[in-house]
C-alpha positions in Angstrom: 0.0 0.0 0.0 1.3 3.4 -0.9 1.1 6.2 1.7 2.1 9.8 1.3 1.9 12.1 4.3 0.1 15.4 3.5 3.0 17.7 4.5 5.4 15.7 2.3 2.9 15.7 -0.5 2.5 19.5 -0.3 6.2 20.0 -0.6 6.4 17.5 -3.5 3.6 19.3 -5.3 5.5 22.6 -4.8 8.5 21.0 -6.5 6.4 19.8 -9.4 4.9 23.2 -9.9 8.3 24.7 -10.3 9.5 22.0 -12.6 6.4 22.4 -14.8 6.8 26.3 -14.8 3.5 26.8 -13.0 5.4 29.0 -10.4 8.8 30.6 -10.8 12.0 29.1 -9.3 12.4 32.2 -7.1 9.1 31.5 -5.3 9.6 32.1 -1.6 8.0 28.9 -0.4 10.0 26.9 -2.9 13.3 28.6 -2.0 12.6 27.8 1.7 12.1 24.1 0.9 15.1 24.1 -1.3 17.4 25.4 1.4 16.1 23.1 4.2 18.2 20.2 3.1 21.0 19.6 0.6 19.1 16.5 -0.6 16.3 18.7 -1.7 18.6 20.6 -4.0 20.1 17.3 -5.3 16.6 16.0 -6.1 15.6 19.3 -7.8 18.7 19.4 -10.0 18.3 15.7 -10.9 14.7 16.2 -12.2 15.5 19.6 -13.7 18.4 18.2 -15.7 16.4 15.1 -16.7 13.9 17.3 -18.5 16.6 18.2 -21.1 17.3 14.6 -22.2 15.8 12.8 -25.1 16.1 9.3 -23.7 13.2 7.5 -22.1 13.4 7.5 -18.3 14.3 4.4 -16.3 11.0 3.9 -14.5 12.5 1.9 -11.6 15.3 4.3 -11.0 13.0 7.4 -11.1 10.5 5.8 -8.7 13.4 4.7 -6.4 14.5 8.4 -6.2 10.9 9.6 -5.6 10.1 6.9 -3.0 13.4 7.4 -1.1 12.8 11.2 -0.9 9.2 11.0 0.1 9.7 8.0 2.5 7.1 6.0 0.5 6.1 2.6 1.9 6.2 0.4 -1.2 6.1 -3.3 -2.2 8.4 -4.4 -5.0 7.3 -7.9 -5.6 7.3 -7.2 -9.3 8.4 -4.2 -11.5 6.8 -1.2 -10.1 5.6 0.4 -13.3 3.8 -2.8 -14.1 1.7 -2.5 -11.0 -1.8 -1.1 -11.5 -1.6 1.2 -8.5 1.6 2.7 -9.8 -0.2 4.2 -12.8 -3.0 5.7 -10.7 -1.2 7.0 -7.6 1.8 8.3 -9.5 -0.5 10.2 -11.8 -1.4 12.5 -8.9 2.2 13.4 -8.1 5.2 11.7 -9.8 3.9 11.2 -13.3 4.3 15.0 -13.8 8.0 14.7 -13.2 8.2 11.7 -15.5 6.4 13.8 -18.2 8.9 16.6 -17.7 11.7 14.1 -18.2 10.1 12.8 -21.4 9.1 16.2 -22.6 10.6 15.7 -26.0 8.3 12.7 -26.5 5.3 15.0 -26.1 6.7 18.0 -27.9 6.3 18.4 -31.6 9.1 19.7 -33.8 9.3 20.7 -37.4 11.0 17.5 -38.5 8.1 15.4 -37.2 5.4 16.8 -39.5 3.5 13.8 -41.0 4.3 13.2 -44.6 1.8 14.3 -47.2 -0.8 11.7 -47.8 -0.8 10.3 -44.3 -4.3 9.6 -43.0 -5.3 12.0 -40.2 -8.2 11.3 -37.8 -9.2 14.9 -37.4 -7.6 17.9 -39.1 -6.7 20.9 -37.0 -8.9 24.0 -36.9 -8.5 27.1 -39.0 -9.3 30.8 -39.2 -13.1 31.0 -39.2 -15.9 33.0 -37.5 -19.3 34.6 -38.1 -20.4 38.2 -37.7 -23.9 38.3 -36.2 -26.1 41.4 -36.1 -29.2 42.2 -34.0 -31.2 42.0 -37.2 -30.4 38.4 -37.6 -27.8 38.9 -40.3 -25.0 36.3 -40.4 -21.8 36.9 -42.4 -19.3 34.1 -43.0 -15.9 35.7 -42.3 -14.0 33.2 -44.3 -14.9 35.3 -47.3 -13.4 38.7 -48.0 -15.7 41.7 -47.8 -16.1 45.4 -46.9 -19.4 47.1 -46.0 -20.4 50.4 -44.5 -23.2 50.3 -42.0 -25.8 53.0 -41.3 -24.1 53.8 -38.0 -21.1 54.9 -40.0 -19.0 51.8 -39.3 -16.8 50.4 -42.1 -16.4 46.6 -41.5 -13.9 44.7 -43.5 -11.8 41.5 -43.3 -9.3 42.2 -46.0 -6.6 40.5 -44.0 -7.0 36.7 -43.6 -8.4 35.8 -40.2 -8.8 39.5 -39.1 -11.9 41.6 -39.1 -11.7 45.4 -38.4 -14.2 48.1 -37.5 -13.6 51.7 -38.4 -15.7 54.7 -37.5 -16.8 57.2 -40.2 -19.5 59.8 -40.3 -22.7 58.1 -39.1 -25.9 58.2 -41.2 -27.9 57.4 -38.0 -27.0 58.2 -34.4 -27.9 54.8 -33.0 -24.7 52.7 -32.6 -25.2 49.1 -33.7 -24.2 46.1 -31.6 -22.0 43.5 -33.2 -21.3 39.9 -32.3 -18.4 37.8 -33.5 -18.9 34.0 -32.9 -16.1 31.5 -33.4 -17.3 27.9 -33.8 -15.5 24.8 -32.8 -12.2 24.2 -34.7 -11.9 27.9 -35.4 -10.2 31.0 -34.1 -10.3 34.6 -35.3 -8.8 38.1 -34.7 -10.6 41.4 -34.6 -9.6 45.1 -34.4 -12.1 47.2 -32.6 -12.9 50.8 -33.6 -10.6 52.1 -30.8 -7.7 50.1 -32.1 -7.8 47.4 -29.5 -7.1 43.9 -30.7 -8.9 40.8 -29.6 -8.0 37.1 -30.4 -11.0 34.8 -30.0 -10.5 31.1 -29.3 -12.7 28.2 -30.5 -16.3 28.2 -29.3 -16.1 31.8 -28.1 -18.3 34.9 -28.6 -17.7 38.6 -28.2 -20.4 41.3 -28.3 -19.5 44.9 -28.7 -20.6 48.2 -30.2 -19.5 49.2 -33.7 -17.6 52.1 -32.1 -17.3 53.4 -28.5 -18.9 56.6 -27.4 -19.0 58.2 -24.0 -16.7 57.7 -21.0 -16.4 53.9 -21.1 -15.7 51.0 -23.4 -17.6 47.8 -22.7 -17.7 44.4 -24.4 -19.2 41.0 -23.4 -17.4 37.7 -23.6 -18.2 34.0 -23.3 -15.4 31.6 -24.0 -11.7 32.6 -24.3 -10.0 35.6 -25.6 -6.7 37.4 -25.5 -6.9 41.2 -25.4 -4.5 43.9 -26.3 -6.4 47.0 -25.2 -5.3 50.3 -26.6 -5.0 53.1 -24.0 -7.1 56.1 -24.8 -8.0 57.4 -21.3 -11.3 55.6 -21.0 -11.7 52.4 -19.0 -12.3 49.2 -21.0 -14.6 46.7 -19.3 -15.1 43.0 -20.2 -18.2 41.4 -18.8 -18.3 37.6 -18.6 -21.1 35.5 -17.1 -19.3 35.3 -13.8 -17.1 38.4 -13.4 -16.1 41.8 -14.9 -12.6 43.0 -15.7 -11.7 46.7 -15.9 -8.6 47.9 -17.7 -7.1 51.1 -19.2 -4.4 49.6 -21.5 -2.9 46.2 -21.2 -2.4 42.6 -22.6 -4.2 39.7 -20.9 -6.0 36.4 -21.4 -9.5 35.6 -20.2 -10.8 32.0 -20.1 -14.5 32.1 -19.3 -16.1 29.1 -20.9 -19.4 28.4 -19.3 -18.7 24.7 -19.4 -15.5 25.1 -17.4 -15.7 24.8 -13.6 -13.5 27.9 -13.2 -12.7 31.3 -14.7 -9.1 32.4 -15.4 -7.7 35.8 -16.0 -4.0 36.0 -16.8 -2.2 39.4 -17.0 0.8 39.7 -19.3 1.4 43.5 -18.9 -0.3 46.5 -17.5 -2.9 46.1 -14.8 -6.5 44.9 -14.5 -9.1 45.0 -11.8 -11.5 42.1 -11.4 -14.9 42.3 -9.8 -17.3 39.5 -8.8 -21.0 40.5 -8.7 -21.6 38.7 -5.4 -18.6 40.1 -3.6 -17.8 43.6 -2.3 -14.0 43.4 -2.8 -12.1 43.7 -6.1 -8.8 42.2 -7.1 -6.0 44.2 -8.7 -3.9 42.0 -10.8 -0.2 42.6 -11.4 1.8 41.4 -14.5 2.7 37.7 -14.6 -0.2 36.8 -12.3 -3.2 34.6 -12.7 -6.6 35.1 -11.1 -8.7 31.9 -10.8 -12.3 31.7 -9.6 -13.8 28.3 -8.9 -17.5 28.5 -9.7 -18.5 25.6 -7.5 -16.6 26.3 -4.3 -16.3 30.1 -5.0 -12.6 29.8 -4.0 -10.4 32.5 -5.3 -6.7 32.3 -5.9 -4.1 34.8 -7.2 -0.6 33.6 -7.9 2.5 34.4 -10.0 2.6 32.2 -13.1 4.4 31.6 -16.4 2.0 33.5 -18.7 3.1 31.6 -21.8 1.1 28.6 -20.5 -2.1 30.6 -20.7 -1.4 32.5 -23.9 0.3 29.8 -26.0 -2.9 29.3 -28.0 -2.6 32.8 -29.5 0.8 31.9 -30.9 -0.4 28.6 -32.5 0.6 26.2 -29.7 -0.9 24.1 -27.0 1.1 24.2 -23.7 0.2 21.8 -20.9 1.8 22.0 -17.5 0.8 19.4 -14.8 -2.7 19.2 -16.4 -5.1 16.3 -16.3 -6.2 14.6 -19.5 -9.7 15.9 -18.9 -8.3 19.5 -19.0 -6.1 18.8 -22.0 -8.8 17.2 -24.0 -11.2 20.0 -23.0 -8.9 22.2 -25.2 -8.4 19.7 -27.9 -12.2 19.0 -28.3 -12.8 22.6 -29.2 -9.9 22.9 -31.7 -10.4 19.5 -33.5 -14.2 19.3 -33.0 -14.7 15.9 -31.6 -16.1 14.2 -28.5 -13.8 12.4 -26.0 -15.0 9.3 -24.1 -13.1 7.7 -21.2 -13.8 4.0 -20.7 -12.3 4.3 -17.2 -12.8 7.6 -15.3 -9.2 7.3 -13.8 -7.7 7.9 -17.3 -9.1 11.4 -17.3 -7.2 12.1 -14.0 -3.8 11.3 -15.4 -1.5 14.3 -15.6 0.9 15.4 -18.3 3.4 18.2 -19.2 4.3 19.0 -22.7 3.6 21.2 -25.7 2.1 20.8 -29.2 1.8 22.9 -32.3 -1.9 23.4 -33.2 -1.3 22.7 -36.9 -0.7 19.0 -36.0 -3.4 16.4 -36.8 -5.0 15.0 -33.8 -3.9 11.4 -34.3 -0.3 12.6 -34.1 -1.0 13.9 -30.6 -2.9 10.7 -29.6 0.0 8.6 -30.8 2.4 10.6 -28.5 0.2 9.9 -25.5 0.0 6.3 -26.5 3.8 6.1 -26.7 4.5 7.1 -23.1 1.5 5.4 -21.4 -0.6 2.2 -21.7 -3.5 4.3 -23.0 -5.0 3.1 -26.3 -7.6 4.9 -28.4 -10.2 4.0 -31.0 -12.4 6.0 -33.3 -16.2 5.7 -33.5 -17.8 8.3 -35.7 -17.1 11.7 -34.3 -16.0 10.2 -30.9 -12.6 9.1 -29.7 -12.6 6.5 -27.0 -9.6 6.2 -24.6 -9.1 2.8 -22.9 -6.5 0.5 -21.4 
């Protein structure tokens, strides 16, 4: 039977967060742990150095190192990694370190692009979206166009994957509301009339006026978006179903999918203030920090993070750090437009660290997971079933 004391587990999780770039190496709690014992430094350097090797890890040797450090009570009647409990218990702690060591098995490089003609299960997404109006008009943004609306807005998407709004002399005073909807397996960029840029992820929707008048700028978001707000002296407010964010000029990411159990706001530069409708206090976020609100428990956390993890999708990449397969496939389902099924619920709890270019076909990613675990997959229509 495997037992891990809570205080030891907490320290181990702290180490794993640093190894997976969730928190910086200079974190105060981590530095305190690191300086408590020279063995702590040795373990950290061993795992950190291991992440730069291409070779597969020696499962027995790695587990021996982990179990010795954590004082784990283990039985070794047969090879540890062949035991069923090893694959489940380690997934909650040590498998993250193993994933770091095998990072190159889960990272896609240019020389591994599948050859032309190879059969792909699901092709990756592309630049696509729809412009919706209050009158029920629906314009497919995959086609180039330029129109001038009655409210004096010139709307065009001359650049591929980018739609822009420019204010001219209005024919009517009423400012029209616009909505951009990005379906599954899509993403799109828009330039608002004030010059602010918004990158919308799959299955996301942004509602906004054709141009901003008055003392404030306000938009509504469901889904995920990365904002580069242009500073013009007026506050810019983003309203999501669960919170509002106020900003003057900055770059940040908001993950507010209604199907997610949490809401994330990650600040790259500038400053933003977050308000929850049911709470009196507000939260002022500093650069390189993440705000997380758990919808079920209403727990709030603010911590320093590696912002690349939260904004990688804007640069055409998936980046996973100590994430469960359920979280990982939550992203992949939107980009590749499929449904994931777990034959065993424990599969969804396994954790991984790695990165992947979004242009890769889905079966390539599945094959990488299959290569470093005992997980298999099969295709049934628009569903992918993971099993052992």
